[in-house]
N, CA, C and O atoms as CSV, one atom per row, in Angstrom:
chain,resi,resn,atom,element,x,y,z
A,1,UNK,N,N,-38.380,5.458,-4.966
A,1,UNK,CA,C,-38.300,4.134,-5.535
A,1,UNK,C,C,-38.383,4.188,-7.055
A,1,UNK,O,O,-37.675,3.455,-7.744
A,2,UNK,N,N,-39.248,5.056,-7.580
A,2,UNK,CA,C,-39.373,5.177,-9.032
A,2,UNK,C,C,-38.088,5.720,-9.640
A,2,UNK,O,O,-37.701,5.331,-10.742
A,3,UNK,N,N,-37.427,6.621,-8.916
A,3,UNK,CA,C,-36.146,7.144,-9.405
A,3,UNK,C,C,-35.123,6.021,-9.563
A,3,UNK,O,O,-34.410,5.960,-10.565
A,4,UNK,N,N,-35.055,5.138,-8.577
A,4,UNK,CA,C,-34.112,4.016,-8.641
A,4,UNK,C,C,-34.416,3.124,-9.837
A,4,UNK,O,O,-33.508,2.699,-10.552
A,5,UNK,N,N,-35.700,2.844,-10.050
A,5,UNK,CA,C,-36.104,1.981,-11.156
A,5,UNK,C,C,-35.674,2.580,-12.485
A,5,UNK,O,O,-35.110,1.885,-13.331
A,6,UNK,N,N,-35.935,3.857,-12.669
A,6,UNK,CA,C,-35.598,4.523,-13.934
A,6,UNK,C,C,-34.085,4.601,-14.120
A,6,UNK,O,O,-33.578,4.330,-15.209
A,7,UNK,N,N,-33.371,4.967,-13.073
A,7,UNK,CA,C,-31.909,5.064,-13.169
A,7,UNK,C,C,-31.303,3.715,-13.526
A,7,UNK,O,O,-30.491,3.624,-14.447
A,8,UNK,N,N,-31.690,2.664,-12.804
A,8,UNK,CA,C,-31.142,1.338,-13.079
A,8,UNK,C,C,-31.488,0.876,-14.489
A,8,UNK,O,O,-30.635,0.337,-15.195
A,9,UNK,N,N,-32.720,1.082,-14.895
A,9,UNK,CA,C,-33.150,0.635,-16.212
A,9,UNK,C,C,-32.405,1.362,-17.326
A,9,UNK,O,O,-32.034,0.741,-18.323
A,10,UNK,N,N,-32.184,2.644,-17.177
A,10,UNK,CA,C,-31.465,3.397,-18.209
A,10,UNK,C,C,-29.983,3.004,-18.278
A,10,UNK,O,O,-29.416,2.930,-19.368
A,11,UNK,N,N,-29.363,2.754,-17.137
A,11,UNK,CA,C,-27.971,2.303,-17.146
A,11,UNK,C,C,-27.861,0.942,-17.836
A,11,UNK,O,O,-26.964,0.728,-18.651
A,12,UNK,N,N,-28.766,0.033,-17.513
A,12,UNK,CA,C,-28.743,-1.297,-18.116
A,12,UNK,C,C,-29.023,-1.218,-19.613
A,12,UNK,O,O,-28.400,-1.929,-20.402
A,13,UNK,N,N,-29.952,-0.361,-20.002
A,13,UNK,CA,C,-30.234,-0.172,-21.430
A,13,UNK,C,C,-29.011,0.375,-22.155
A,13,UNK,O,O,-28.725,-0.034,-23.280
A,14,UNK,N,N,-28.289,1.291,-21.525
A,14,UNK,CA,C,-27.079,1.839,-22.135
A,14,UNK,C,C,-26.027,0.753,-22.337
A,14,UNK,O,O,-25.359,0.721,-23.371
A,15,UNK,N,N,-25.877,-0.134,-21.359
A,15,UNK,CA,C,-24.926,-1.243,-21.498
A,15,UNK,C,C,-25.342,-2.139,-22.662
A,15,UNK,O,O,-24.515,-2.532,-23.485
A,16,UNK,N,N,-26.628,-2.452,-22.717
A,16,UNK,CA,C,-27.159,-3.325,-23.769
A,16,UNK,C,C,-26.928,-2.729,-25.161
A,16,UNK,O,O,-26.435,-3.412,-26.058
A,17,UNK,N,N,-27.279,-1.476,-25.332
A,17,UNK,CA,C,-27.175,-0.827,-26.645
A,17,UNK,C,C,-25.712,-0.610,-27.035
A,17,UNK,O,O,-25.369,-0.724,-28.212
A,18,UNK,N,N,-24.850,-0.302,-26.076
A,18,UNK,CA,C,-23.446,-0.029,-26.402
A,18,UNK,C,C,-22.687,-1.269,-26.860
A,18,UNK,O,O,-21.603,-1.145,-27.430
A,19,UNK,N,N,-23.234,-2.467,-26.623
A,19,UNK,CA,C,-22.578,-3.701,-27.047
A,19,UNK,C,C,-23.021,-4.149,-28.442
A,19,UNK,O,O,-22.546,-5.171,-28.938
A,20,UNK,N,N,-23.908,-3.413,-29.071
A,20,UNK,CA,C,-24.341,-3.755,-30.428
A,20,UNK,C,C,-23.247,-3.418,-31.426
A,20,UNK,O,O,-22.399,-2.562,-31.174
A,21,UNK,N,N,-23.279,-4.106,-32.570
A,21,UNK,CA,C,-22.288,-3.818,-33.613
A,21,UNK,C,C,-22.431,-2.374,-34.067
A,21,UNK,O,O,-23.540,-1.876,-34.258
A,22,UNK,N,N,-21.298,-1.711,-34.235
A,22,UNK,CA,C,-21.283,-0.323,-34.653
A,22,UNK,C,C,-21.310,0.662,-33.495
A,22,UNK,O,O,-21.129,1.861,-33.707
A,23,UNK,N,N,-21.530,0.190,-32.293
A,23,UNK,CA,C,-21.553,1.064,-31.127
A,23,UNK,C,C,-20.185,1.045,-30.441
A,23,UNK,O,O,-19.281,0.330,-30.874
A,24,UNK,N,N,-20.037,1.829,-29.373
A,24,UNK,CA,C,-18.740,2.037,-28.752
A,24,UNK,C,C,-18.096,0.743,-28.246
A,24,UNK,O,O,-16.879,0.587,-28.350
A,25,UNK,N,N,-18.879,-0.181,-27.706
A,25,UNK,CA,C,-18.342,-1.458,-27.249
A,25,UNK,C,C,-18.756,-2.596,-28.169
A,25,UNK,O,O,-18.827,-3.747,-27.738
A,26,UNK,N,N,-19.026,-2.292,-29.412
A,26,UNK,CA,C,-19.471,-3.284,-30.383
A,26,UNK,C,C,-18.465,-4.393,-30.620
A,26,UNK,O,O,-18.843,-5.555,-30.766
A,27,UNK,N,N,-17.189,-4.045,-30.660
A,27,UNK,CA,C,-16.160,-5.074,-30.857
A,27,UNK,C,C,-16.099,-6.042,-29.680
A,27,UNK,O,O,-15.859,-7.237,-29.854
A,28,UNK,N,N,-16.317,-5.513,-28.490
A,28,UNK,CA,C,-16.349,-6.364,-27.315
A,28,UNK,C,C,-17.567,-7.291,-27.382
A,28,UNK,O,O,-17.485,-8.458,-26.997
A,29,UNK,N,N,-18.689,-6.772,-27.869
A,29,UNK,CA,C,-19.883,-7.584,-28.038
A,29,UNK,C,C,-19.673,-8.710,-29.029
A,29,UNK,O,O,-20.110,-9.838,-28.800
A,30,UNK,N,N,-19.001,-8.403,-30.134
A,30,UNK,CA,C,-18.704,-9.434,-31.134
A,30,UNK,C,C,-17.806,-10.504,-30.527
A,30,UNK,O,O,-18.042,-11.696,-30.722
A,31,UNK,N,N,-16.787,-10.089,-29.797
A,31,UNK,CA,C,-15.882,-11.040,-29.150
A,31,UNK,C,C,-16.645,-11.946,-28.183
A,31,UNK,O,O,-16.466,-13.164,-28.189
A,32,UNK,N,N,-17.496,-11.342,-27.352
A,32,UNK,CA,C,-18.251,-12.138,-26.381
A,32,UNK,C,C,-19.245,-13.070,-27.068
A,32,UNK,O,O,-19.463,-14.187,-26.600
A,33,UNK,N,N,-19.853,-12.626,-28.176
A,33,UNK,CA,C,-20.787,-13.493,-28.897
A,33,UNK,C,C,-20.080,-14.743,-29.423
A,33,UNK,O,O,-20.657,-15.831,-29.438
A,34,UNK,N,N,-18.848,-14.582,-29.845
A,34,UNK,CA,C,-18.093,-15.710,-30.388
A,34,UNK,C,C,-17.526,-16.611,-29.294
A,34,UNK,O,O,-17.377,-17.812,-29.515
A,35,UNK,N,N,-17.210,-16.071,-28.139
A,35,UNK,CA,C,-16.487,-16.851,-27.137
A,35,UNK,C,C,-17.339,-17.355,-25.968
A,35,UNK,O,O,-16.928,-18.282,-25.270
A,36,UNK,N,N,-18.512,-16.768,-25.742
A,36,UNK,CA,C,-19.332,-17.194,-24.604
A,36,UNK,C,C,-20.509,-18.052,-25.063
A,36,UNK,O,O,-21.048,-17.829,-26.147
A,37,UNK,N,N,-20.909,-19.019,-24.259
A,37,UNK,CA,C,-22.107,-19.787,-24.599
A,37,UNK,C,C,-23.360,-18.917,-24.456
A,37,UNK,O,O,-23.360,-17.932,-23.718
A,38,UNK,N,N,-24.410,-19.287,-25.159
A,38,UNK,CA,C,-25.639,-18.484,-25.189
A,38,UNK,C,C,-26.219,-18.250,-23.801
A,38,UNK,O,O,-26.771,-17.184,-23.527
A,39,UNK,N,N,-26.096,-19.226,-22.940
A,39,UNK,CA,C,-26.659,-19.100,-21.599
A,39,UNK,C,C,-25.976,-17.983,-20.794
A,39,UNK,O,O,-26.582,-17.422,-19.880
A,40,UNK,N,N,-24.737,-17.662,-21.126
A,40,UNK,CA,C,-24.027,-16.579,-20.448
A,40,UNK,C,C,-24.217,-15.247,-21.157
A,40,UNK,O,O,-24.215,-14.197,-20.514
A,41,UNK,N,N,-24.379,-15.278,-22.474
A,41,UNK,CA,C,-24.527,-14.029,-23.234
A,41,UNK,C,C,-25.800,-13.275,-22.870
A,41,UNK,O,O,-25.784,-12.049,-22.764
A,42,UNK,N,N,-26.891,-13.988,-22.680
A,42,UNK,CA,C,-28.176,-13.333,-22.427
A,42,UNK,C,C,-28.147,-12.402,-21.219
A,42,UNK,O,O,-28.468,-11.224,-21.370
A,43,UNK,N,N,-27.781,-12.870,-20.033
A,43,UNK,CA,C,-27.803,-11.955,-18.891
A,43,UNK,C,C,-26.660,-10.944,-18.887
A,43,UNK,O,O,-26.721,-9.951,-18.163
A,44,UNK,N,N,-25.620,-11.181,-19.682
A,44,UNK,CA,C,-24.497,-10.244,-19.691
A,44,UNK,C,C,-24.722,-9.063,-20.630
A,44,UNK,O,O,-24.388,-7.932,-20.278
A,45,UNK,N,N,-25.290,-9.304,-21.839
A,45,UNK,CA,C,-25.444,-8.177,-22.755
A,45,UNK,C,C,-26.469,-8.362,-23.867
A,45,UNK,O,O,-26.792,-7.382,-24.538
A,46,UNK,N,N,-26.995,-9.547,-24.099
A,46,UNK,CA,C,-27.884,-9.736,-25.246
A,46,UNK,C,C,-29.358,-9.522,-24.940
A,46,UNK,O,O,-30.083,-8.993,-25.782
A,47,UNK,N,N,-29.819,-9.913,-23.773
A,47,UNK,CA,C,-31.248,-9.872,-23.434
A,47,UNK,C,C,-31.491,-8.768,-22.403
A,47,UNK,O,O,-31.107,-8.901,-21.241
A,48,UNK,N,N,-32.122,-7.693,-22.828
A,48,UNK,CA,C,-32.335,-6.548,-21.933
A,48,UNK,C,C,-33.157,-6.943,-20.713
A,48,UNK,O,O,-32.888,-6.479,-19.605
A,49,UNK,N,N,-34.144,-7.785,-20.907
A,49,UNK,CA,C,-34.962,-8.235,-19.780
A,49,UNK,C,C,-34.131,-9.066,-18.807
A,49,UNK,O,O,-34.225,-8.884,-17.593
A,50,UNK,N,N,-33.320,-9.974,-19.336
A,50,UNK,CA,C,-32.455,-10.821,-18.496
A,50,UNK,C,C,-31.413,-9.983,-17.755
A,50,UNK,O,O,-31.066,-10.278,-16.611
A,51,UNK,N,N,-30.929,-8.960,-18.405
A,51,UNK,CA,C,-29.912,-8.099,-17.812
A,51,UNK,C,C,-30.442,-7.363,-16.587
A,51,UNK,O,O,-29.676,-7.022,-15.685
A,52,UNK,N,N,-31.747,-7.119,-16.553
A,52,UNK,CA,C,-32.338,-6.405,-15.425
A,52,UNK,C,C,-32.089,-7.090,-14.098
A,52,UNK,O,O,-31.810,-6.429,-13.098
A,53,UNK,N,N,-32.188,-8.407,-14.081
A,53,UNK,CA,C,-31.957,-9.139,-12.837
A,53,UNK,C,C,-30.504,-9.108,-12.387
A,53,UNK,O,O,-30.214,-8.821,-11.225
A,54,UNK,N,N,-29.600,-9.401,-13.301
A,54,UNK,CA,C,-28.177,-9.454,-12.952
A,54,UNK,C,C,-27.614,-8.069,-12.632
A,54,UNK,O,O,-27.117,-7.828,-11.532
A,55,UNK,N,N,-27.699,-7.175,-13.598
A,55,UNK,CA,C,-27.134,-5.841,-13.397
A,55,UNK,C,C,-27.927,-5.034,-12.380
A,55,UNK,O,O,-27.368,-4.184,-11.686
A,56,UNK,N,N,-29.230,-5.297,-12.290
A,56,UNK,CA,C,-30.048,-4.582,-11.313
A,56,UNK,C,C,-29.578,-4.826,-9.892
A,56,UNK,O,O,-29.453,-3.889,-9.103
A,57,UNK,N,N,-29.320,-6.075,-9.569
A,57,UNK,CA,C,-28.841,-6.419,-8.225
A,57,UNK,C,C,-27.464,-5.817,-7.978
A,57,UNK,O,O,-27.215,-5.222,-6.930
A,58,UNK,N,N,-26.573,-5.976,-8.953
A,58,UNK,CA,C,-25.201,-5.463,-8.788
A,58,UNK,C,C,-25.203,-3.943,-8.641
A,58,UNK,O,O,-24.589,-3.405,-7.720
A,59,UNK,N,N,-25.892,-3.254,-9.546
A,59,UNK,CA,C,-25.897,-1.788,-9.504
A,59,UNK,C,C,-26.602,-1.253,-8.265
A,59,UNK,O,O,-26.149,-0.278,-7.665
A,60,UNK,N,N,-27.700,-1.881,-7.881
A,60,UNK,CA,C,-28.404,-1.431,-6.668
A,60,UNK,C,C,-27.505,-1.592,-5.453
A,60,UNK,O,O,-27.456,-0.704,-4.602
A,61,UNK,N,N,-26.792,-2.709,-5.355
A,61,UNK,CA,C,-25.888,-2.929,-4.226
A,61,UNK,C,C,-24.771,-1.891,-4.198
A,61,UNK,O,O,-24.383,-1.422,-3.128
A,62,UNK,N,N,-24.258,-1.535,-5.366
A,62,UNK,CA,C,-23.169,-0.554,-5.433
A,62,UNK,C,C,-23.676,0.860,-5.133
A,62,UNK,O,O,-23.046,1.603,-4.380
A,63,UNK,N,N,-24.811,1.224,-5.720
A,63,UNK,CA,C,-25.303,2.599,-5.589
A,63,UNK,C,C,-26.032,2.874,-4.280
A,63,UNK,O,O,-25.864,3.940,-3.688
A,64,UNK,N,N,-26.844,1.912,-3.822
A,64,UNK,CA,C,-27.691,2.169,-2.655
A,64,UNK,C,C,-27.584,1.110,-1.566
A,64,UNK,O,O,-28.273,1.216,-0.551
A,65,UNK,N,N,-26.770,0.123,-1.735
A,65,UNK,CA,C,-26.628,-0.928,-0.738
A,65,UNK,C,C,-27.646,-2.042,-0.925
A,65,UNK,O,O,-28.513,-1.977,-1.797
A,66,UNK,N,N,-27.521,-3.060,-0.089
A,66,UNK,CA,C,-28.391,-4.230,-0.163
A,66,UNK,C,C,-29.442,-4.127,0.931
A,66,UNK,O,O,-29.120,-3.896,2.096
A,67,UNK,N,N,-30.700,-4.301,0.545
A,67,UNK,CA,C,-31.799,-4.297,1.507
A,67,UNK,C,C,-32.977,-5.049,0.908
A,67,UNK,O,O,-32.988,-5.355,-0.284
A,68,UNK,N,N,-33.953,-5.343,1.731
A,68,UNK,CA,C,-35.149,-6.033,1.240
A,68,UNK,C,C,-35.956,-5.165,0.284
A,68,UNK,O,O,-36.701,-5.682,-0.548
A,69,UNK,N,N,-35.812,-3.862,0.398
A,69,UNK,CA,C,-36.563,-2.961,-0.484
A,69,UNK,C,C,-36.074,-3.032,-1.927
A,69,UNK,O,O,-36.723,-2.502,-2.829
A,70,UNK,N,N,-34.938,-3.679,-2.149
A,70,UNK,CA,C,-34.437,-3.771,-3.518
A,70,UNK,C,C,-35.191,-4.825,-4.325
A,70,UNK,O,O,-35.124,-4.808,-5.554
A,71,UNK,N,N,-35.904,-5.738,-3.675
A,71,UNK,CA,C,-36.611,-6.795,-4.395
A,71,UNK,C,C,-37.689,-6.225,-5.327
A,71,UNK,O,O,-37.695,-6.565,-6.510
A,72,UNK,N,N,-38.599,-5.372,-4.842
A,72,UNK,CA,C,-39.578,-4.813,-5.788
A,72,UNK,C,C,-38.948,-3.892,-6.828
A,72,UNK,O,O,-39.456,-3.776,-7.943
A,73,UNK,N,N,-37.851,-3.241,-6.473
A,73,UNK,CA,C,-37.155,-2.378,-7.436
A,73,UNK,C,C,-36.614,-3.216,-8.588
A,73,UNK,O,O,-36.779,-2.843,-9.749
A,74,UNK,N,N,-35.978,-4.329,-8.291
A,74,UNK,CA,C,-35.406,-5.184,-9.330
A,74,UNK,C,C,-36.504,-5.778,-10.205
A,74,UNK,O,O,-36.353,-5.857,-11.424
A,75,UNK,N,N,-37.601,-6.194,-9.593
A,75,UNK,CA,C,-38.720,-6.732,-10.372
A,75,UNK,C,C,-39.280,-5.667,-11.311
A,75,UNK,O,O,-39.608,-5.958,-12.461
A,76,UNK,N,N,-39.389,-4.434,-10.817
A,76,UNK,CA,C,-39.880,-3.338,-11.656
A,76,UNK,C,C,-38.885,-3.000,-12.766
A,76,UNK,O,O,-39.297,-2.658,-13.875
A,77,UNK,N,N,-37.600,-3.087,-12.491
A,77,UNK,CA,C,-36.580,-2.848,-13.519
A,77,UNK,C,C,-36.708,-3.879,-14.631
A,77,UNK,O,O,-36.623,-3.537,-15.810
A,78,UNK,N,N,-36.912,-5.134,-14.262
A,78,UNK,CA,C,-37.085,-6.184,-15.263
A,78,UNK,C,C,-38.309,-5.883,-16.131
A,78,UNK,O,O,-38.258,-6.032,-17.352
A,79,UNK,N,N,-39.397,-5.462,-15.506
A,79,UNK,CA,C,-40.604,-5.110,-16.255
A,79,UNK,C,C,-40.395,-3.917,-17.165
A,79,UNK,O,O,-40.808,-3.941,-18.325
A,80,UNK,N,N,-39.758,-2.869,-16.653
A,80,UNK,CA,C,-39.498,-1.682,-17.477
A,80,UNK,C,C,-38.561,-2.015,-18.632
A,80,UNK,O,O,-38.739,-1.509,-19.740
A,81,UNK,N,N,-37.569,-2.859,-18.384
A,81,UNK,CA,C,-36.658,-3.265,-19.452
A,81,UNK,C,C,-37.392,-4.034,-20.544
A,81,UNK,O,O,-37.056,-3.909,-21.722
A,82,UNK,N,N,-38.384,-4.820,-20.168
A,82,UNK,CA,C,-39.186,-5.534,-21.170
A,82,UNK,C,C,-39.931,-4.558,-22.063
A,82,UNK,O,O,-40.011,-4.753,-23.276
A,83,UNK,N,N,-40.474,-3.514,-21.464
A,83,UNK,CA,C,-41.183,-2.490,-22.239
A,83,UNK,C,C,-40.218,-1.752,-23.152
A,83,UNK,O,O,-40.510,-1.548,-24.330
A,84,UNK,N,N,-39.067,-1.351,-22.618
A,84,UNK,CA,C,-38.063,-0.644,-23.422
A,84,UNK,C,C,-37.598,-1.517,-24.580
A,84,UNK,O,O,-37.415,-1.031,-25.696
A,85,UNK,N,N,-37.407,-2.801,-24.316
A,85,UNK,CA,C,-36.943,-3.722,-25.354
A,85,UNK,C,C,-37.923,-3.796,-26.526
A,85,UNK,O,O,-37.499,-3.941,-27.673
A,86,UNK,N,N,-39.203,-3.699,-26.258
A,86,UNK,CA,C,-40.210,-3.718,-27.329
A,86,UNK,C,C,-40.041,-2.505,-28.240
A,86,UNK,O,O,-40.296,-2.595,-29.441
A,87,UNK,N,N,-39.615,-1.374,-27.683
A,87,UNK,CA,C,-39.496,-0.152,-28.457
A,87,UNK,C,C,-38.159,0.002,-29.174
A,87,UNK,O,O,-38.111,0.549,-30.276
A,88,UNK,N,N,-37.059,-0.479,-28.558
A,88,UNK,CA,C,-35.770,-0.303,-29.236
A,88,UNK,C,C,-35.488,-1.443,-30.192
A,88,UNK,O,O,-34.699,-1.274,-31.122
A,89,UNK,N,N,-36.099,-2.592,-29.998
A,89,UNK,CA,C,-35.962,-3.705,-30.930
A,89,UNK,C,C,-34.568,-4.280,-30.985
A,89,UNK,O,O,-33.706,-3.973,-30.162
A,90,UNK,N,N,-34.371,-5.130,-31.988
A,90,UNK,CA,C,-33.081,-5.777,-32.183
A,90,UNK,C,C,-32.142,-4.879,-32.964
A,90,UNK,O,O,-32.508,-3.794,-33.417
A,91,UNK,N,N,-30.930,-5.366,-33.105
A,91,UNK,CA,C,-29.918,-4.629,-33.856
A,91,UNK,C,C,-30.437,-4.393,-35.215
A,91,UNK,O,O,-29.755,-3.784,-36.039
């Protein structure tokens, strides 16, 4: 279970960081910032904690399937992402 939490959290963190200006998908991030409302930007790429819920469910379903055991994993991913966000900070 801890492996799943770490794997999901690192993948989500990579998506979050790669959308910053100057990074590999930075231009896509700029485009989305200009064209999407704030309520959609947060869970898609701006808020690492918010991304844990959306991407956590999607990635867990793709990698390991859907089950009740994914609920504590997703909650732990959200918590770990909050901790990571404190350390990597803003752009």
